[in-house]
C-alpha positions as CSV (number, residue, x, y, z in Angstrom):
1,M,28.1,-16.8,12.6
2,K,26.3,-19.5,10.5
3,K,22.9,-18.1,11.6
4,I,23.9,-14.6,10.7
5,T,25.1,-15.8,7.3
6,I,21.9,-17.5,6.6
7,L,19.9,-14.5,7.6
8,L,21.9,-12.1,5.4
9,A,21.4,-14.5,2.5
10,L,17.7,-14.5,3.1
11,I,17.6,-10.7,3.2
12,F,19.7,-10.5,0.0
13,L,17.5,-12.9,-1.8
14,A,14.4,-11.1,-0.7
15,A,15.8,-7.8,-2.1
16,Q,16.9,-9.3,-5.3
17,S,13.5,-10.8,-5.9
18,F,12.1,-7.3,-6.0
19,A,14.8,-6.3,-8.6
20,Q,14.3,-9.3,-10.8
21,T,10.5,-9.3,-11.0
22,A,8.9,-5.9,-11.1
23,R,9.4,-5.3,-14.8
24,E,8.4,-8.9,-15.7
25,E,5.4,-8.8,-13.3
26,I,4.0,-5.6,-14.9
27,A,4.5,-6.9,-18.3
28,A,2.5,-10.0,-17.4
29,N,-0.1,-8.2,-15.4
30,P,-0.5,-4.4,-16.3
31,A,-2.8,-3.9,-13.2
32,K,0.3,-4.0,-11.1
33,A,1.6,-0.8,-12.9
34,G,-1.2,1.0,-10.6
35,G,1.3,0.8,-7.8
36,V,-0.7,2.0,-4.8
37,M,-3.7,1.9,-6.9
38,Y,-3.3,-1.9,-7.5
39,A,-6.4,-3.7,-6.2
40,Y,-5.6,-6.0,-3.2
41,P,-4.5,-9.4,-4.6
42,G,-4.8,-11.4,-1.4
43,P,-2.0,-13.5,0.1
44,Q,0.5,-15.0,-2.3
45,S,1.8,-17.6,-0.1
46,V,0.7,-20.1,2.7
47,Q,1.3,-19.7,6.4
48,T,4.2,-21.5,8.0
49,P,3.0,-23.5,11.0
50,A,4.1,-22.2,14.4
51,P,6.8,-24.1,16.4
52,K,5.4,-27.1,18.3
53,G,3.5,-26.0,21.4
54,Y,2.8,-22.4,20.3
55,K,-0.7,-21.0,19.8
56,P,-1.8,-17.6,18.5
57,F,-3.4,-15.3,21.1
58,Y,-3.1,-11.7,19.7
59,V,-3.0,-9.9,16.4
60,S,-1.9,-6.4,16.0
61,H,-3.0,-4.9,12.6
62,F,-2.7,-1.8,10.6
63,G,-4.7,-1.6,7.3
64,R,-5.3,0.8,4.5
65,H,-8.7,1.4,3.2
66,G,-10.0,-0.8,0.4
67,S,-10.5,-0.1,-3.3
68,R,-11.9,3.4,-4.1
69,W,-12.7,5.7,-7.0
70,N,-10.1,8.3,-7.7
71,C,-9.8,11.3,-5.3
72,R,-10.2,14.2,-7.7
73,W,-12.9,14.9,-10.2
74,S,-10.4,16.6,-12.4
75,D,-8.6,13.2,-12.8
76,Y,-11.7,12.1,-14.9
77,D,-12.9,15.5,-16.1
78,S,-9.5,17.0,-17.4
79,P,-8.7,14.3,-20.0
80,Y,-12.4,14.2,-21.0
81,T,-12.5,17.9,-21.5
82,T,-9.2,17.9,-23.5
83,L,-10.4,15.1,-25.8
84,K,-13.8,16.6,-26.2
85,A,-12.3,19.9,-27.3
86,A,-10.2,18.1,-29.8
87,L,-13.1,16.4,-31.2
88,E,-15.1,19.6,-31.7
89,A,-12.0,21.0,-33.4
90,G,-11.8,18.0,-35.7
91,K,-8.3,17.0,-34.3
92,L,-9.1,13.4,-33.0
93,T,-8.0,10.3,-34.9
94,P,-10.4,7.3,-34.9
95,K,-8.4,5.9,-32.0
96,G,-8.8,9.2,-30.2
97,K,-12.6,9.2,-30.7
98,E,-12.6,5.6,-29.2
99,V,-10.7,6.7,-26.2
100,L,-12.9,9.6,-25.6
101,S,-15.9,7.4,-25.4
102,K,-14.0,5.2,-22.9
103,V,-13.0,8.2,-20.8
104,A,-16.5,9.5,-20.9
105,F,-17.7,6.1,-19.5
106,F,-15.3,6.1,-16.5
107,R,-16.0,9.8,-15.9
108,E,-19.7,9.1,-15.7
109,D,-19.2,6.1,-13.4
110,A,-17.2,8.3,-11.0
111,R,-19.6,11.1,-10.9
112,D,-20.6,12.0,-7.2
113,R,-18.4,9.1,-6.0
114,I,-14.9,10.8,-5.8
115,G,-12.7,9.1,-3.3
116,E,-15.5,6.7,-2.1
117,L,-15.0,3.1,-1.3
118,T,-16.2,0.7,-4.0
119,S,-18.0,-2.6,-3.3
120,L,-14.7,-4.3,-4.1
121,G,-13.1,-2.3,-1.4
122,M,-15.7,-3.6,1.2
123,R,-15.2,-7.2,0.2
124,Q,-11.5,-6.9,0.4
125,H,-11.8,-6.0,4.1
126,Q,-14.2,-8.8,4.7
127,G,-11.8,-11.3,3.1
128,I,-8.8,-10.0,5.2
129,A,-10.9,-10.3,8.4
130,K,-12.1,-13.9,7.5
131,R,-8.6,-15.1,6.8
132,M,-7.3,-13.5,9.9
133,F,-10.0,-15.2,12.0
134,E,-9.5,-18.6,10.3
135,S,-5.6,-18.5,10.5
136,F,-5.4,-17.6,14.1
137,P,-8.7,-18.8,15.6
138,E,-7.3,-18.9,19.2
139,A,-6.9,-15.1,19.1
140,F,-10.7,-14.7,18.5
141,K,-12.1,-17.4,20.7
142,G,-14.6,-16.8,23.5
143,T,-15.1,-13.1,24.2
144,P,-11.8,-11.6,22.9
145,E,-10.8,-8.0,23.6
146,I,-10.8,-6.2,20.3
147,T,-10.4,-2.4,19.6
148,A,-10.6,-0.7,16.2
149,N,-9.4,2.8,15.4
150,S,-9.7,4.7,12.0
151,T,-9.1,8.1,10.6
152,Q,-12.2,10.2,10.1
153,S,-12.2,9.6,6.2
154,P,-15.4,7.9,5.3
155,R,-13.7,5.3,3.1
156,V,-11.5,4.4,6.0
157,M,-14.4,4.2,8.6
158,I,-16.4,2.1,6.2
159,S,-13.5,-0.3,5.7
160,M,-13.2,-0.6,9.4
161,F,-17.0,-1.3,9.7
162,Y,-16.9,-4.1,7.1
163,F,-13.8,-5.7,8.6
164,C,-15.2,-5.8,12.2
165,E,-18.7,-6.9,11.0
166,Q,-17.1,-9.9,9.3
167,L,-15.2,-10.9,12.5
168,K,-18.6,-10.6,14.5
169,S,-20.3,-12.8,11.9
170,L,-17.7,-15.5,12.5
171,N,-18.0,-15.2,16.3
172,P,-21.3,-13.6,17.6
173,K,-19.6,-13.1,21.0
174,I,-17.2,-10.6,19.6
175,M,-17.8,-7.0,20.7
176,V,-15.5,-4.4,19.0
177,N,-14.8,-1.1,20.5
178,L,-15.0,1.2,17.3
179,N,-13.2,4.6,17.4
180,S,-12.9,7.3,14.9
181,S,-11.7,10.6,16.4
182,E,-9.1,13.3,15.9
183,R,-7.4,12.1,19.0
184,D,-6.7,8.7,17.2
185,A,-4.8,10.7,14.5
186,S,-1.8,10.9,16.9
187,F,-1.0,7.4,15.9
188,V,-3.2,6.3,12.8
189,A,-2.3,9.4,10.8
190,H,0.6,11.0,12.6
191,R,2.4,13.9,10.8
192,T,5.4,15.8,11.9
193,E,6.4,19.3,10.7
194,E,9.8,18.1,9.7
195,S,8.5,15.2,7.6
196,E,6.0,17.5,5.8
197,L,8.7,20.1,5.1
198,F,11.0,17.4,3.7
199,R,8.2,16.1,1.4
200,E,7.3,19.5,0.1
201,S,10.8,20.9,-0.1
202,P,11.9,22.3,-3.5
203,E,14.9,20.0,-3.7
204,R,13.0,16.7,-3.1
205,E,10.1,17.8,-5.5
206,A,12.5,18.8,-8.1
207,D,14.3,15.5,-7.9
208,E,10.9,13.7,-8.3
209,V,10.0,15.9,-11.3
210,E,13.3,15.4,-13.0
211,Y,13.0,11.6,-12.8
212,Q,9.3,11.9,-14.0
213,N,10.4,13.7,-17.0
214,K,12.9,10.9,-17.8
215,C,10.2,8.3,-17.5
216,Y,7.3,9.9,-19.4
217,H,7.2,9.4,-23.1
218,P,3.8,10.7,-24.2
219,E,4.9,11.4,-27.9
220,R,3.8,8.1,-29.4
221,L,0.4,8.2,-27.6
222,M,-0.3,11.8,-28.7
223,R,0.2,10.8,-32.3
224,L,-2.1,7.9,-31.8
225,L,-4.8,10.1,-30.4
226,F,-4.5,13.4,-32.4
227,N,-4.2,14.1,-36.0
228,D,-2.5,17.5,-35.9
229,E,0.8,18.0,-34.1
230,E,0.6,21.9,-34.1
231,Y,-2.8,21.7,-32.3
232,V,-1.4,19.4,-29.7
233,S,1.6,21.7,-29.2
234,A,-0.7,24.7,-28.8
235,N,-3.6,23.1,-26.9
236,V,-2.6,19.9,-25.0
237,D,-0.6,19.4,-21.8
238,T,0.7,16.1,-23.1
239,A,2.4,15.0,-19.9
240,N,-0.7,15.6,-18.0
241,L,-3.0,13.9,-20.3
242,Y,-0.6,10.9,-20.5
243,E,-0.5,10.6,-16.7
244,L,-4.3,10.9,-16.3
245,L,-5.1,8.4,-19.0
246,Y,-2.7,6.0,-17.2
247,E,-4.5,6.7,-13.9
248,I,-7.9,5.9,-15.4
249,A,-6.7,2.7,-16.9
250,V,-5.1,1.4,-13.6
251,M,-7.9,2.7,-11.4
252,A,-10.6,0.8,-13.3
253,Q,-9.7,-2.5,-11.5
254,N,-10.7,-1.0,-8.2
255,N,-14.3,-1.0,-9.3
256,E,-14.0,-4.2,-11.3
257,I,-14.5,-2.3,-14.6
258,Y,-12.3,-4.1,-17.1
259,T,-14.3,-2.8,-20.1
260,P,-13.8,-0.5,-21.7
261,E,-10.2,-1.0,-20.9
262,L,-7.4,1.4,-21.5
263,Y,-4.2,-0.7,-20.8
264,S,-3.8,-1.2,-24.6
265,L,-3.1,2.4,-25.1
266,F,0.3,1.9,-23.5
267,E,3.3,-0.2,-24.5
268,K,4.7,-2.4,-21.9
269,E,7.9,-0.3,-21.5
270,E,5.7,2.9,-21.1
271,L,3.6,1.4,-18.4
272,Y,6.7,0.2,-16.6
273,D,8.3,3.7,-16.9
274,I,5.3,5.5,-15.5
275,W,5.0,3.1,-12.7
276,Q,8.8,3.6,-12.0
277,S,8.1,7.4,-11.6
278,Y,5.3,6.8,-9.2
279,N,7.2,4.2,-7.5
280,Y,10.1,6.5,-6.9
281,G,7.8,9.3,-5.7
282,W,6.5,7.2,-2.9
283,Y,10.1,5.9,-2.0
284,S,11.4,9.3,-2.1
285,S,8.8,11.0,0.1
286,R,7.8,8.3,2.5
287,S,10.2,5.3,2.6
288,S,13.9,4.7,3.1
289,N,15.2,7.4,0.9
290,P,18.7,8.3,2.3
291,K,18.1,12.0,1.7
292,G,15.2,12.0,4.1
293,G,16.5,9.6,6.6
294,E,14.3,9.1,9.7
295,V,12.5,12.3,9.0
296,S,10.7,10.8,5.9
297,I,9.3,7.9,8.1
298,A,8.6,9.9,11.2
299,G,4.9,9.4,10.8
300,G,5.4,5.7,11.2
301,L,7.3,5.8,14.6
302,P,4.2,6.6,16.9
303,M,2.4,3.7,15.2
304,L,5.3,1.4,15.8
305,K,5.5,2.5,19.4
306,H,1.8,1.8,19.6
307,F,2.3,-1.7,18.3
308,I,4.9,-2.5,20.9
309,E,2.9,-1.1,23.9
310,K,-0.3,-2.8,22.9
311,A,1.6,-6.0,22.6
312,D,3.1,-5.7,26.0
313,E,-0.4,-5.1,27.4
314,Y,-1.9,-8.2,26.0
315,I,1.1,-10.3,27.0
316,A,1.0,-9.0,30.5
317,S,-2.7,-9.5,30.9
318,G,-2.9,-12.9,29.4
319,K,-6.0,-11.9,27.3
320,N,-6.6,-12.8,23.7
321,G,-7.9,-10.5,20.9
322,A,-6.7,-7.9,18.4
323,T,-5.8,-4.3,18.0
324,L,-7.1,-3.1,14.5
325,R,-6.1,0.3,13.0
326,F,-7.3,1.7,9.7
327,S,-5.8,4.5,7.7
328,H,-4.2,5.5,4.3
329,D,-1.2,4.5,2.0
330,G,0.6,7.7,3.2
331,Y,0.9,6.1,6.7
332,L,1.2,2.5,5.8
333,I,4.4,2.9,3.8
334,P,6.2,4.9,6.5
335,L,5.0,2.3,9.1
336,A,6.3,-0.6,7.1
337,T,9.5,1.2,6.5
338,S,9.9,2.1,10.2
339,M,9.4,-1.6,11.0
340,R,12.1,-2.4,8.6
341,L,10.2,-5.2,6.8
342,D,11.6,-7.1,4.0
343,G,11.2,-4.9,0.8
344,C,10.8,-1.7,2.9
345,R,14.3,-0.8,4.1
346,G,16.5,-0.8,1.1
347,V,18.6,2.2,-0.1
348,A,18.6,3.4,-3.6
349,E,21.3,6.0,-4.3
350,K,19.7,6.9,-7.7
351,P,16.1,7.0,-8.9
352,E,17.0,4.4,-11.4
353,D,17.8,2.0,-8.7
354,C,14.6,2.4,-6.7
355,A,12.8,-0.6,-8.2
356,D,15.6,-2.8,-6.9
357,V,14.7,-2.0,-3.3
358,F,11.1,-0.8,-3.1
359,V,8.0,-2.1,-5.1
360,N,5.0,0.0,-4.0
361,Y,2.3,-2.6,-5.2
362,K,3.9,-5.1,-2.9
363,V,3.9,-2.7,0.1
364,S,0.6,-0.7,-0.2
365,P,-2.0,-1.8,-2.7
366,M,-5.6,-0.9,-2.0
367,G,-6.4,-2.8,1.2
368,G,-2.8,-3.2,2.1
369,N,-1.9,-4.2,5.6
370,V,0.7,-5.1,8.2
371,Q,0.0,-7.7,10.8
372,W,2.1,-8.8,13.9
373,V,0.8,-12.2,15.1
374,F,1.8,-13.3,18.6
375,F,2.0,-16.9,19.9
376,R,2.8,-18.3,23.3
377,N,3.5,-21.8,24.7
378,R,2.5,-23.2,28.2
379,K,5.7,-21.8,29.7
380,G,4.6,-18.3,28.7
381,D,7.3,-17.7,26.1
382,V,6.1,-15.3,23.4
383,I,7.1,-15.3,19.7
384,V,5.8,-13.2,16.8
385,K,5.8,-13.1,13.0
386,F,5.3,-10.4,10.6
387,L,2.8,-10.3,7.7
388,L,2.8,-7.7,4.9
389,N,-0.4,-8.0,2.9
390,E,-0.9,-11.3,4.5
391,N,2.5,-12.7,3.4
392,E,5.3,-13.6,5.8
393,V,8.1,-11.2,5.9
394,G,11.3,-10.8,7.9
395,I,13.1,-8.1,9.9
396,P,16.9,-7.7,10.6
397,V,16.8,-9.6,13.7
398,E,18.5,-13.1,14.1
399,T,16.2,-16.0,14.5
400,D,16.5,-19.8,14.3
401,M,12.8,-20.3,13.6
402,Y,12.0,-17.9,10.7
403,P,9.5,-16.5,10.1
404,Y,9.0,-16.5,13.9
405,Y,11.1,-14.3,16.3
406,C,11.4,-14.1,20.0
407,W,9.3,-11.1,21.1
408,S,12.0,-10.0,23.5
409,D,14.6,-9.9,20.6
410,V,12.2,-7.9,18.5
411,K,11.3,-5.4,21.2
412,R,15.0,-4.8,22.1
413,Y,15.9,-4.3,18.4
414,Y,13.3,-1.6,17.9
415,E,13.9,0.1,21.1
416,D,17.6,0.1,20.5
417,Y,17.3,1.2,16.8
418,Y,15.0,4.1,17.4
419,K,16.0,4.9,21.0
420,L,12.2,4.5,21.9
């Protein structure tokens, strides 16, 4: 009973830390308002040493591609076109003219690069690979068996390439079996008809839009940019311009372009409110939204099963190495939720409560990843720990050696919970 009480206390404190810090963190660092557009920050804590006698032998990994440009040209072109038309009509304030010049800068930077990996995105994966190698060297000693699978998206494939090349540079004996085929989509990018229908259902989308309308407050910014309210009313989609200026502002960090910056356009509460809307959208469509239940995370279950099966293969064979998988945020979030990791399994009954249980920039920033790291001792006992963005996290399984768990307990928990 004492162990269970301690475990529940740890889970409660982990959930509360999300509720207490999101507003404060965004106020202190507006880049976090980007949510899933937040550039990978690297680990925020140190690794807990393994129990005496245990050595790492296998790493099972799922990673999102690194930092990129935005995925639609219209995200850059639409605000530029709107502001340019207002300039020609004599309807921009001095601040509006300044913002137009900054938007033009970002638009030109993104030309012919839509959705592509940036150089920062490449370095993020090199850094993750290097830290993995250095933290768990026994898994990569000798001639380890390493496989890597990715979606067919160019930014994902390039992320995989830089990750694997970094490992090979640290141990020239490493040979990686690289794969990127439609067949791999069955686990690295799995979709179900039920989950897609749920995400696109009028009821869920209306719920998301209703909350967005509560969170968006473009009036102050429009008065700052334009000198004629009647012109704005007749010619400007204010919510859309507000949203796209926010996206340009938060996306700049992914190409290390901090000047000209646009964060100063938004007051702290405005940034937080926009983030809340985006955060709820991800929670509602792909995480532990009770209205979706297991349907909303169905895409993560084949990957979870793949993690379990590959772990059993390595344990049975006695080999060392890694299984590497590369994909997108739309699959990382359901996977982390299906794994029931800390910060990924809470239930919010109302959109206003979402930030208490789910914080998207802590789950799936650019370059976000989940790692299961396996250790064994001379007797053959196997334990595992869970990393979310290289930070140790827990699952709802009893253990007396947190953040480490007996593999047999973990496997039994998942198989029982999901009837795998």
